[in-house]
C-alpha positions in Angstrom: 244.1 -153.9 12.1 242.3 -154.1 8.6 242.8 -151.2 5.9 239.3 -150.4 5.7 238.8 -149.5 9.3 242.0 -147.2 9.4 240.4 -145.4 6.5 236.7 -145.4 8.6 238.7 -143.7 11.7 240.7 -141.6 9.3 237.4 -140.5 7.7 235.6 -139.9 11.2 238.4 -137.9 12.7 238.3 -135.6 9.9 234.6 -135.1 10.5 235.2 -134.5 13.9 237.8 -132.1 13.1 235.8 -130.0 10.5 233.0 -130.2 12.8 235.0 -128.0 15.1 234.8 -124.1 14.8 236.4 -121.1 17.0 235.2 -117.7 16.7 236.4 -114.6 17.8 234.8 -112.0 20.2 234.3 -109.9 17.3 232.8 -112.4 15.1 229.1 -114.3 14.8 228.2 -117.5 12.9 225.0 -117.3 10.7 223.6 -121.0 10.7 222.2 -122.6 8.1 220.6 -126.4 8.2 219.5 -128.2 4.9 219.6 -124.5 4.0 217.7 -123.1 6.5 218.5 -120.6 8.7 218.6 -122.0 12.2 220.0 -119.1 14.5 223.3 -117.3 15.4 226.1 -119.0 17.1 229.4 -117.5 18.7 231.8 -116.3 19.9 233.9 -119.5 21.0 234.1 -122.9 20.1 230.7 -124.2 18.1 230.0 -127.8 16.4 228.9 -127.9 12.7 227.1 -130.9 11.6 229.3 -131.6 8.2 227.1 -132.2 5.2 223.9 -131.1 7.2 225.2 -127.7 8.2 227.3 -124.5 7.1 227.9 -121.3 8.4 228.7 -117.6 7.4 230.8 -115.5 9.6 230.2 -111.9 10.0 232.0 -109.3 11.6 230.6 -107.4 14.1 233.2 -104.8 14.1 233.0 -101.1 13.2 233.8 -101.2 9.3 235.3 -98.0 7.5 233.9 -96.9 4.4 235.1 -94.7 1.6 233.0 -93.3 -0.8 234.8 -92.3 -4.1 234.4 -89.0 -5.4 231.1 -88.0 -6.8 230.6 -85.5 -9.8 227.5 -83.2 -7.7 225.7 -80.4 -9.4 224.3 -77.9 -6.2 221.1 -76.5 -6.2 222.9 -72.8 -7.6 224.1 -74.8 -10.5 227.7 -75.6 -9.1 229.8 -78.4 -10.4 232.0 -79.9 -7.6 233.4 -83.3 -7.0 232.7 -84.6 -3.3 234.3 -88.0 -1.4 233.0 -89.3 2.1 233.6 -91.6 4.6 231.3 -94.1 5.9 231.4 -95.8 9.4 228.9 -98.7 9.8 228.7 -102.1 11.4 226.4 -105.0 11.3 224.1 -105.5 14.2 222.3 -108.1 13.0 224.1 -111.0 11.5 221.2 -113.1 10.1 219.7 -109.9 8.1 222.9 -108.8 6.9 223.3 -112.2 5.1 219.8 -113.1 4.6 218.4 -109.9 3.3 221.4 -108.8 0.9 224.1 -110.8 -1.1 226.8 -108.4 -0.1 225.9 -105.9 2.7 229.4 -103.7 2.2 229.1 -103.2 -1.9 225.3 -102.5 -1.2 226.0 -100.1 1.8 228.5 -98.4 -0.8 226.4 -97.9 -3.4 223.4 -96.4 -1.2 226.1 -94.0 0.1 227.2 -92.9 -3.4 223.4 -92.2 -4.3 222.6 -90.7 -1.1 225.7 -88.5 -0.9 224.5 -86.6 -4.4 221.0 -86.5 -3.5 221.4 -84.7 -0.2 224.2 -82.2 -1.8 222.2 -81.7 -4.7 219.4 -79.8 -2.2 221.7 -77.6 -1.3 224.1 -74.1 -2.4 227.6 -74.2 -2.6 227.8 -72.1 0.4 226.2 -74.4 2.6 228.1 -77.4 0.9 231.5 -75.2 2.5 230.1 -74.0 5.6 227.4 -76.5 7.0 229.4 -79.7 6.7 228.2 -81.0 10.2 224.2 -80.4 9.4 224.7 -82.2 5.7 226.8 -85.1 7.6 224.0 -85.7 9.5 221.3 -85.5 6.9 223.4 -88.3 5.1 224.1 -90.6 8.1 219.8 -90.2 8.8 219.0 -91.0 5.4 221.7 -94.0 5.2 220.8 -95.3 8.3 217.3 -95.5 7.2 218.0 -97.4 3.8 220.4 -100.0 5.8 218.2 -100.6 8.1 216.6 -103.8 6.2 219.9 -105.5 6.2 220.8 -105.5 9.8 223.1 -102.7 9.1 223.3 -99.4 11.7 225.3 -96.3 10.0 226.9 -95.0 13.1 228.8 -91.6 11.2 229.2 -90.1 7.7 232.0 -87.6 7.2 232.6 -85.2 4.0 235.9 -85.4 3.4 236.7 -83.5 0.4 235.2 -80.7 -1.8 236.8 -80.2 -4.9 236.1 -76.9 -7.1 236.9 -76.0 -10.6 239.8 -73.6 -11.0 237.5 -70.7 -12.7 235.0 -71.1 -9.8 238.1 -70.6 -7.1 239.1 -67.8 -9.2 235.4 -66.4 -8.8 234.9 -67.1 -5.3 238.3 -65.0 -4.4 236.9 -62.2 -6.3 233.8 -62.5 -4.5 235.5 -62.7 -1.0 237.9 -59.3 -2.2 234.7 -57.7 -3.2 232.9 -58.5 0.4 235.8 -57.3 1.8 235.9 -54.2 0.2 231.9 -53.6 0.6 232.6 -54.3 4.6 235.5 -51.7 4.4 233.3 -48.8 3.0 230.3 -49.6 5.4 233.3 -49.5 8.6 234.7 -46.1 6.5 230.7 -45.0 6.7 229.8 -45.4 9.9 232.9 -44.2 11.4 232.2 -40.8 9.1 228.4 -40.8 10.5 229.7 -40.8 14.0 232.6 -38.4 14.0 229.7 -35.8 12.1 227.5 -36.7 14.9 230.2 -36.0 17.5 231.1 -32.7 15.6 227.5 -31.6 15.6 227.5 -32.1 19.5 230.8 -30.3 20.2 229.0 -27.3 18.2 225.8 -27.4 20.2 228.0 -27.3 23.4 230.1 -24.5 22.1 227.4 -22.3 21.1 225.9 -22.5 24.2 229.3 -21.3 26.2 230.8 -18.9 23.7 233.8 -18.5 26.6 234.9 -22.1 25.7 235.4 -21.4 22.2 238.1 -19.0 22.9 239.7 -21.9 25.4 239.6 -24.3 22.5 241.5 -21.6 20.2 243.9 -21.1 23.0 244.6 -25.2 23.5 245.0 -25.2 19.4 247.7 -22.6 19.7 249.2 -24.1 22.7 249.3 -27.6 20.5 250.6 -25.7 17.6 253.9 -24.4 19.2 255.3 -27.7 19.9 255.4 -28.1 16.0 258.9 -27.6 14.4 257.9 -25.8 11.5 259.4 -22.3 11.0 256.1 -20.8 9.5 253.1 -21.1 11.5 249.7 -19.8 9.8 246.3 -19.7 11.9 243.4 -17.5 11.6 241.8 -15.1 14.2 237.9 -15.5 15.2 236.5 -12.3 15.4 234.5 -13.8 18.9 238.3 -12.7 20.3 237.7 -9.0 19.3 234.2 -8.9 20.1 235.1 -7.6 23.7 237.2 -5.0 22.6 234.8 -3.6 20.1 231.9 -3.5 23.0 234.3 -1.2 24.9 235.2 1.0 22.2 231.2 1.4 21.4 230.1 2.8 18.3 230.7 6.7 19.3 234.6 6.2 19.0 236.3 8.9 17.6 236.9 8.0 13.9 240.2 9.5 11.7 240.4 13.4 11.7 240.0 15.1 8.3 
């Protein structure tokens, strides 16, 4: 066999071998023919004409993007460091290749600016207590920004919120003051209810004078169970009024 024929066969075999490509289920091939976009192929076996065609593989799986810590100044002028994680995937491989040079880096940069912009519009208390709402706001804005690139942002989660040591101490003092305020309010409310109950009891006793004597006798019974050897208790005048009524105003006085 002539040497030239062997070379031709080898070249043809290499071209055929290079023309065969296998794509996984989660991959797509963005095809370009003579530099022009000609469609999307895959998954499975696809053939590419060497020299005339080329392809760009695109992964359709969900990508986890860690957003580095960002310096954020909240609306109440508190400086914090916040990082987040973004879950996104490519839904249009053609636009992800044609419209943006690097979809992953572009999404990361937009996520950083969106994170600072959204969190800067809220106060620190909202940042600590309303993370679900903030996550939804960031996800919505980020999804709108990346829609032109064929990228769908599925979820955004704020991970860590780092505060200065001085701010942590200030928040601890604030929490302690808030607990003290609540304790005073509860104590005052209890005093108010107790005073109201005493007024109602006094009104009830005023309507039935005999009930006061029964209450006094019950108090004596309670004191009798005390182990103290000395018991001092007052004598209400109501106990002596019946005796004074029997004696009357004409009772004999002492003889001179």
